[in-house]
C-alpha positions in Angstrom: 0.1 0.2 -0.1 1.4 3.7 -1.0 1.0 5.9 1.7 1.3 9.9 1.1 3.4 10.1 4.4 6.5 11.7 4.8 9.5 10.4 6.9 12.7 12.4 7.0 15.8 10.3 6.2 19.5 11.3 6.4 22.4 9.1 4.8 24.9 8.1 7.3 27.4 6.4 5.2 28.0 5.1 1.8 28.4 1.5 2.5 25.7 -0.7 0.8 24.1 -3.5 2.6 21.0 -5.7 1.8 17.5 -5.8 2.6 17.7 -8.4 5.1 20.5 -6.4 7.1 18.3 -3.1 7.0 15.5 -5.4 8.3 18.2 -6.4 11.3 18.9 -2.7 11.8 15.5 -1.5 11.8 14.5 -4.1 14.6 17.4 -2.8 16.8 16.6 0.9 16.3 12.9 -0.1 17.5 14.9 -1.8 20.5 12.9 -5.1 19.7 14.0 -7.9 22.2 12.4 -10.9 20.3 10.7 -11.9 17.4 8.3 -14.8 17.1 8.6 -16.8 13.7 8.7 -19.6 11.4 11.3 -19.8 8.2 10.4 -20.7 4.8 11.6 -20.1 1.4 10.7 -16.3 0.8 12.3 -15.4 3.9 15.6 -17.3 4.0 17.5 -14.0 3.0 16.1 -12.5 6.4 16.7 -15.7 8.2 20.4 -15.7 6.8 20.9 -12.3 8.3 19.0 -13.4 11.6 21.9 -16.2 12.1 24.4 -13.6 11.7 22.9 -11.2 14.3 22.3 -11.7 18.1 18.6 -11.2 17.8 16.7 -13.3 20.0 14.1 -15.3 18.1 11.7 -17.9 19.3 10.7 -20.7 16.7 7.2 -21.7 17.2 5.8 -25.1 15.7 3.0 -23.2 13.4 2.6 -19.4 12.5 -0.5 -19.0 14.5 1.4 -20.2 17.7 3.9 -17.3 16.8 1.2 -14.5 16.5 -0.4 -15.3 19.5 3.1 -15.7 21.5 3.5 -12.1 20.3 0.2 -10.9 21.5 1.0 -12.3 24.9 4.1 -10.5 24.9 2.9 -7.5 24.1 -0.2 -7.5 26.6 2.2 -7.9 29.5 4.9 -5.5 28.2 3.3 -2.9 26.3 5.9 -3.3 23.6 4.4 -4.0 20.1 4.9 -7.9 19.5 7.0 -8.9 16.4 6.4 -11.8 13.8 8.3 -13.0 11.2 6.5 -15.7 8.3 7.3 -16.8 4.9 5.1 -16.0 2.1 2.0 -17.7 0.9 0.6 -20.4 3.6 3.3 -18.9 6.3 1.3 -15.7 6.1 -2.3 -16.7 5.7 -1.5 -19.0 8.8 -1.3 -15.3 10.8 -4.7 -14.2 9.7 -6.4 -15.1 12.6 -4.1 -13.5 15.1 -4.1 -10.4 13.1 -7.9 -10.4 13.2 -7.7 -11.0 17.0 -5.2 -8.2 17.5 -7.1 -5.7 15.6 -10.2 -6.3 17.3 -8.3 -6.3 21.0 -6.2 -3.2 20.0 -2.9 -5.3 20.3 0.1 -3.8 19.1 1.9 -5.9 16.3 4.3 -5.7 13.8 4.2 -8.6 11.3 6.9 -9.2 9.0 5.6 -11.5 5.9 7.8 -12.8 3.1 6.7 -12.6 -0.5 7.7 -13.7 -3.9 10.2 -11.8 -6.0 8.5 -8.7 -7.4 9.5 -9.9 -10.9 6.5 -12.8 -10.6 4.2 -10.8 -8.1 0.4 -11.4 -9.5 1.7 -14.6 -11.6 0.4 -17.2 -9.1 4.0 -18.1 -8.4 5.0 -20.8 -5.8 3.7 -19.9 -2.4 2.3 -16.5 -3.8 -0.8 -15.1 -1.4 -1.9 -11.6 -1.7 -1.4 -10.8 1.7 -1.7 -7.2 1.8 -5.2 -7.6 -0.1 -6.3 -10.4 2.5 -5.3 -8.3 5.6 -6.3 -5.1 4.8 -9.4 -5.1 6.4 -7.8 -6.4 9.6 -4.9 -4.2 9.9 -4.4 -0.8 10.9 -2.1 -0.1 8.1 -0.1 -2.8 5.9 2.8 -2.1 3.2 4.6 -4.2 0.5 8.3 -3.0 0.4 9.4 -2.1 -3.3 12.8 -0.9 -2.7 15.4 -2.2 -0.3 15.9 1.8 0.3 12.4 2.0 1.8 12.8 -0.6 4.5 14.1 1.5 7.3 11.2 4.2 6.6 8.8 1.7 6.6 9.9 -0.3 9.6 9.9 2.9 11.6 6.3 4.2 10.5 5.1 0.7 11.4 6.3 0.6 14.8 4.8 4.0 15.3 1.5 3.4 14.0 1.1 -0.4 15.7 1.9 1.3 19.3 0.0 4.6 19.2 -3.4 6.0 19.0 -5.8 2.8 19.1 -2.9 0.5 19.0 -3.3 -2.4 16.7 -1.4 -4.9 14.0 0.7 -3.5 11.1 2.1 -5.9 8.5 5.0 -5.5 6.2 5.0 -7.6 3.1 8.8 -7.9 2.0 9.4 -9.7 -1.4 12.6 -11.7 -1.7 14.3 -9.5 -4.1 13.8 -6.9 -2.1 15.5 -8.7 1.1 18.5 -9.3 -1.0 19.0 -6.0 -3.1 21.5 -3.7 -1.4 20.7 0.0 -0.5 22.7 2.6 1.4 22.2 2.9 5.3 20.2 5.8 6.0 18.9 7.0 9.4 15.2 7.7 9.6 15.1 10.7 11.8 11.6 12.5 12.1 8.1 10.7 11.8 5.6 12.8 10.1 2.3 11.2 8.8 -0.2 14.0 8.1 -3.0 11.5 7.7 -2.5 9.7 11.1 -2.5 12.1 13.9 -4.4 10.4 16.9 -6.1 12.7 19.5 -4.1 12.3 22.8 -5.5 15.4 24.9 -9.2 15.8 25.5 -11.4 18.7 24.3 -11.3 20.6 27.8 -15.3 21.9 27.3 -16.2 18.2 27.0 -14.3 17.4 30.1 -15.8 20.1 32.0 -19.3 19.0 30.8 -18.5 15.6 32.1 -17.6 17.1 35.4 -20.7 19.3 35.5 -23.0 16.0 34.8 -21.2 14.2 38.0 -23.0 17.3 39.8 -26.3 16.8 38.4 -26.0 12.4 38.8 -27.3 10.7 41.5 -26.4 7.1 40.4 -23.0 7.2 38.3 -21.1 4.4 37.2 -17.7 3.8 35.5 -17.5 1.1 32.8 -13.5 0.7 32.3 -12.2 -1.3 29.8 -8.6 -2.1 27.7 -8.3 1.3 26.7 -7.4 2.1 30.5 -4.7 -0.9 30.3 -3.3 0.4 27.1 -3.0 4.1 28.3 -1.3 2.8 31.7 -4.2 5.0 33.3 -4.5 2.6 36.3 -3.4 5.1 38.9 -5.6 7.9 37.4 -8.9 6.0 37.4 -8.4 4.5 41.1 -7.9 8.6 42.1 -11.1 9.7 40.0 -13.3 6.8 41.4 -12.1 7.4 45.0 -12.3 10.8 44.7 -16.2 11.0 43.6 -16.8 7.6 45.2 -18.0 5.8 41.5 -18.7 2.4 41.6 -16.7 0.6 39.0 -17.8 -2.2 36.5 -15.3 -3.7 34.0 -15.3 -5.3 30.9 -13.8 -8.9 30.4 -10.7 -7.2 28.7 -10.6 -4.5 31.1 -10.1 -6.7 34.3 -7.3 -5.7 36.4 -7.5 -2.0 35.4 -9.0 -1.5 38.6 -8.2 -3.7 41.7 -10.5 -6.4 42.2 -10.9 -5.9 45.8 -11.6 -2.4 45.8 -14.5 -1.5 47.8 -16.1 0.2 44.6 -15.1 -2.6 42.2 -18.4 -4.2 41.3 -16.7 -6.9 38.9 -17.1 -7.8 35.3 -20.2 -6.7 33.4 -21.8 -8.3 30.4 -23.4 -11.6 29.4 -21.6 -13.6 32.4 -20.9 -10.7 34.8 -21.8 -10.0 38.3 -25.4 -9.2 39.2 -24.1 -5.7 41.0 -22.3 -4.7 37.6 -25.0 -5.4 35.5 -27.7 -3.7 37.5 -25.5 -0.7 37.9 -25.4 -0.4 34.0 -29.1 -0.7 33.8 -30.2 1.6 36.7 -27.3 4.0 36.6 -28.4 7.9 35.5 -24.6 8.8 34.4 -22.5 6.1 32.7 -19.2 6.8 32.1 -17.4 4.4 29.6 -13.6 4.5 29.6 -11.6 2.7 27.0 -14.6 0.6 26.3 -16.5 -0.3 22.9 -19.8 -1.4 24.2 -20.0 -4.6 22.2 -23.0 -7.0 22.0 -21.6 -9.1 24.6 -21.3 -6.6 27.2 -24.6 -4.4 26.8 -27.1 -7.3 25.8 -30.4 -6.1 24.2 -29.4 -2.3 23.5 -33.4 -1.5 24.2 -32.6 -2.2 27.8 -29.2 -0.8 27.9 -28.5 2.4 30.2 -31.9 3.8 29.2 -32.0 6.0 32.2 -28.5 7.4 31.9 -26.8 10.1 30.5 -23.6 8.3 28.5 -20.4 10.0 28.5 -17.8 8.0 26.4 -14.1 8.7 26.8 -12.1 6.8 23.9 -9.1 7.3 21.9 -10.8 5.9 18.8 -13.5 8.6 17.6 -15.2 5.9 15.4 -16.2 3.6 18.5 -17.8 6.8 20.2 -21.6 6.8 19.3 -21.2 3.4 17.3 -23.3 1.1 19.5 -24.7 3.2 22.2 -26.1 7.0 21.7 -23.4 9.3 23.6 -24.2 12.6 25.0 -20.8 13.6 26.2 -18.5 12.3 23.5 -14.7 12.8 24.4 -12.0 11.5 22.5 -8.6 11.1 23.9 -6.2 9.1 25.8 -7.6 7.8 28.9 -4.7 8.8 30.8 -4.7 12.1 29.8 -8.7 12.7 30.1 -8.8 11.2 33.8 -5.7 13.2 34.4 -7.8 16.4 33.2 -11.0 15.3 35.6 -8.8 14.7 38.6 -7.6 18.4 38.2 -11.2 19.5 38.3 -11.4 18.6 41.5 -14.1 20.7 43.1 -17.7 20.2 44.5 -18.6 16.8 44.5 -22.0 14.7 44.0 -23.5 12.5 47.0 -24.0 9.1 45.8 -24.0 7.2 49.0 -27.3 5.7 48.9 -26.6 4.3 45.2 -23.1 2.8 46.7 -24.7 1.5 49.4 -27.4 0.0 47.2 -25.0 -1.8 44.9 -22.7 -2.7 47.8 -25.7 -4.8 49.2 -26.2 -6.1 45.6 -22.1 -7.5 46.0 -23.3 -9.1 49.4 -26.6 -10.5 48.4 -25.9 -11.7 44.7 -22.6 -13.0 44.6 -21.1 -15.7 42.3 -22.0 -18.7 43.6 -21.9 -22.4 42.3 -23.2 -25.6 44.0 -20.3 -27.8 45.5 -19.8 -31.3 45.6 -17.2 -32.8 47.0 -17.4 -36.3 44.9 -16.4 -33.8 42.0 -13.8 -31.0 41.2 -15.7 -27.9 40.4 -14.2 -25.7 37.7 -15.2 -22.4 39.6 -13.0 -23.9 42.6 -10.1 -24.8 40.6 -10.0 -21.2 39.6 -10.1 -20.2 43.2 -7.2 -22.6 44.0 -5.2 -21.3 41.2 -5.6 -17.7 42.9 -5.0 -18.9 46.4 -1.9 -21.0 45.4 -0.2 -18.2 43.3 -1.5 -15.6 45.8 -2.9 -13.6 42.8 0.1 -12.6 41.3 0.3 -15.1 38.3 -0.2 -14.1 34.7 -3.2 -16.1 33.5 -3.8 -16.5 29.9 -7.1 -18.4 28.5 -8.8 -20.0 25.6 -12.0 -19.1 24.9 -15.3 -21.2 26.4 -16.5 -22.0 29.7 -12.9 -22.0 31.3 -12.4 -18.3 30.1 -15.3 -17.1 32.0 -14.7 -19.1 35.0 -11.4 -17.5 35.1 -12.3 -14.2 34.4 -15.2 -14.5 37.5 -13.1 -16.6 40.0 -9.5 -15.6 39.5 -9.3 -12.2 41.1 -7.0 -9.9 39.4 -5.5 -7.6 41.6 -2.9 -6.1 39.6 -2.9 -4.9 35.7 -1.6 -6.7 32.8 -1.7 -10.1 34.4 -5.1 -11.1 32.3 -4.7 -12.1 28.8 -7.5 -13.7 26.7 -9.1 -13.4 23.4 -12.1 -10.8 23.5 -13.4 -9.5 20.2 -12.7 -12.5 17.8 -12.9 -15.3 20.5 -10.3 -17.3 19.2 -9.8 -21.2 20.6 -6.0 -22.0 20.5 -5.0 -18.6 21.8 -4.2 -19.4 25.4 -1.3 -21.7 25.2 0.8 -19.7 22.9 -0.3 -16.4 24.6 1.3 -17.7 27.8 4.4 -18.4 26.0 4.5 -15.1 24.6 3.8 -13.7 28.4 6.7 -15.7 30.0 9.4 -14.4 27.3 8.3 -10.9 28.1 8.0 -11.0 31.9 10.1 -14.0 32.9 10.0 -13.0 36.4 6.4 -13.7 36.9 4.6 -17.0 37.1 2.6 -17.7 34.2 -0.6 -20.1 33.8 -2.2 -21.0 30.7 -5.6 -21.9 31.3 -7.0 -23.8 28.5 -9.6 -26.3 27.6 -9.3 -29.6 26.4 -10.6 -28.5 22.9 -8.8 -25.2 22.4 -5.7 -27.0 23.8 -5.5 -29.5 20.8 -5.5 -26.8 18.5 -2.1 -25.5 19.5 -0.5 -27.9 21.9 2.3 -28.4 19.1 3.9 -25.3 21.0 4.7 -27.6 24.1 8.1 -27.9 21.7 8.6 -24.4 22.5 8.6 -25.0 26.4 11.0 -27.7 26.2 13.2 -26.1 23.6 13.5 -22.6 25.7 12.9 -24.4 29.3 9.8 -21.9 29.9 8.0 -22.6 33.3 4.7 -22.2 32.1 2.1 -24.2 33.6 -0.7 -25.3 31.5 -4.0 -25.9 33.3 -6.3 -28.0 31.0 -9.9 -27.4 32.1 -10.9 -31.1 31.0 -14.7 -31.4 30.8 -14.5 -33.7 27.6 -16.5 -31.3 25.7 -16.6 -27.9 23.7 -18.0 -26.7 26.9 -19.7 -23.4 25.7 -20.9 -25.1 22.8 -22.5 -27.8 24.8 -24.0 -25.1 27.3 -25.9 -23.5 24.7 -27.0 -26.8 22.9 -28.0 -27.6 26.7 -30.1 -24.6 26.9 -31.1 -23.4 23.9 -31.3 -26.7 22.1 -33.0 -28.9 24.0 -30.0 -30.6 24.7 -29.0 -31.6 21.1 -25.2 -32.0 21.7 -24.4 -32.1 18.2 -20.9 -32.5 17.5 -19.6 -30.9 20.8 -18.9 -33.8 23.1 -15.0 -34.9 23.0 -15.2 -38.6 23.8 -12.0 -39.5 22.2 -9.1 -37.5 23.6 -5.6 -38.1 24.1 -3.6 -38.8 27.3 -2.4 -35.4 27.9 -0.1 -36.5 30.6 1.7 -38.9 27.9 1.9 -36.4 25.5 3.5 -33.9 27.7 6.0 -36.7 28.2 6.6 -37.2 24.9 7.7 -33.4 24.8 9.8 -34.1 27.8 7.7 -32.1 30.1 6.4 -33.2 33.6 2.5 -33.5 34.3 -0.1 -34.8 36.5 -3.8 -35.6 36.2 -5.9 -34.0 38.9 -9.4 -35.2 39.8 -10.0 -33.6 43.2 -9.3 -30.3 45.1 -6.3 -31.5 46.9 -4.9 -32.9 43.7 -4.8 -29.6 42.0 -3.4 -27.8 45.3 -0.3 -30.5 45.6 0.2 -30.5 41.8 0.2 -26.7 41.7 2.5 -26.1 44.7 5.0 -28.8 43.0 4.9 -27.2 39.6 5.4 -23.5 40.8 8.4 -25.0 43.1 10.0 -26.7 40.1 10.5 -23.7 37.8 10.2 -25.9 34.9 7.2 -26.6 32.4 4.2 -28.5 33.7 1.0 -29.9 32.6 -2.0 -30.4 35.0 -5.0 -32.3 33.2 -8.0 -31.2 35.8 -10.8 -33.3 35.1 -13.9 -31.2 36.1 -17.7 -31.8 36.3 -18.4 -32.4 33.0 -22.0 -30.7 32.7 -21.3 -27.7 34.6 -22.4 -24.1 33.1 -21.3 -21.0 33.3 -23.9 -18.7 35.4 -25.0 -15.9 35.8 -26.1 -15.6 32.1 -27.7 -13.2 29.6 -29.4 -15.1 27.0 -29.3 -13.6 23.7 -31.8 -11.0 23.2 -32.4 -10.2 26.5 -31.4 -7.1 28.7 -28.9 -6.5 31.6 -31.6 -7.0 34.4 -32.8 -10.4 32.7 -30.2 -12.6 34.0 -30.6 -16.1 34.7 -28.6 -18.4 37.3 -27.8 -15.4 39.3 -28.4 -17.5 42.7 -26.6 -20.5 41.4 
């Protein structure tokens, strides 16, 4: 894609280097610590340059593993994850991860090989139009035509990926471009006239929100991943505490506000808490911060915050008013906007009755489940994970029942400890994302909480754990089914379990052993505690196959088409 952008360059020496060497230099200039990838024909010149460099490269066992690992790395470090794959099938194997990163606003810079410029468009061996394929699911993408353009393009790509609403940027490098030589040029300043994200909010709109606070009686904050992306956790706590405003969180916003804080209502949405959902339903001022009001959060929009003045703070103006009508739109960075609000401190509204009511909801309608000492309940499993790790672990999940149980019962006390696929809902995401998280934060314990279905989509990445000796603990929530599919079939399809039961499964412990990794099967609470304690102390990779109640469902739940006030299973 040709861009009408201007980036200032300056020649610093006359020696010629290859495009592949310029690629390595570009990574070093961006202080890239690691890239995740898989080699192939079109990127052999780049991999040859990597061989001669000191750049850290994690060889995953599938390109999907590489891009999900890069997502996990980006989530916990705040730095762009970097991915390298070959042309054709190597590039197309990245598409799911690119789409996932786009909808969840994860900064990635993806490099794909391409056939030589002389044969592009001829259906050459392993040719795919990855620029065209990914145009709808990237912030921007490039195809490099000249080696001398690569430093500028890389500089722009990293800037675009990690500013504004963060997201993936793809750079397609034809094989002959990687081989051709060019002068080394220093890229000085980036000036992109068509890309100027608004960071500082309009102060008049900030004042409007401050005035609305004085008029409100039942305000609530809804905080999403934008708080985490902007590192606005302290500003959020300061704002909520000063005004004494209850805080509901989106799935991806967990950890942005301390779960044990008195003002925290927990997760909102389809499987959210009663207190959070009723706060959103009955509030008279809704302040959304870095959240996009997706359908799994809002339920039926005819019943969402209908009594409320809606204020929406978001760095992406396209999100404001897209799903929910907004009276006070504020375009800007969450950190900058909350800081501006905190500087306007003065008179405060009195929300004490509202806070008391919601606190009573938390007490009267907590998350509950039926206990059974003869079985291992998945909810109890998550509580044990929290207890044994003291809530300090990074938890990465796949998608489904186990994801919701982890969100509900692993109480997140700190930010950037929760990694999950929100918008796209990608099975197979959790395990490789945990690998990337461990690479990015080796000092923290990392647990991959996966289903027995999703784990089988990317389990080949066990080879990476053995190769790098990464002490990631894989916790398989084994209910012998595609759990969330089975739950919906039970509730909405009269128990017609069409192709959702996994009667034939591998022995996961023997599978781990084949990779040289220790493992254990757990069927009781004591089994889980013992195995987790052992795994954490060993500082080695570990697979824990937890056989849980097969027919357990995730509650509370809002059925499709229902409003937030129409939850089922509130009392377990």
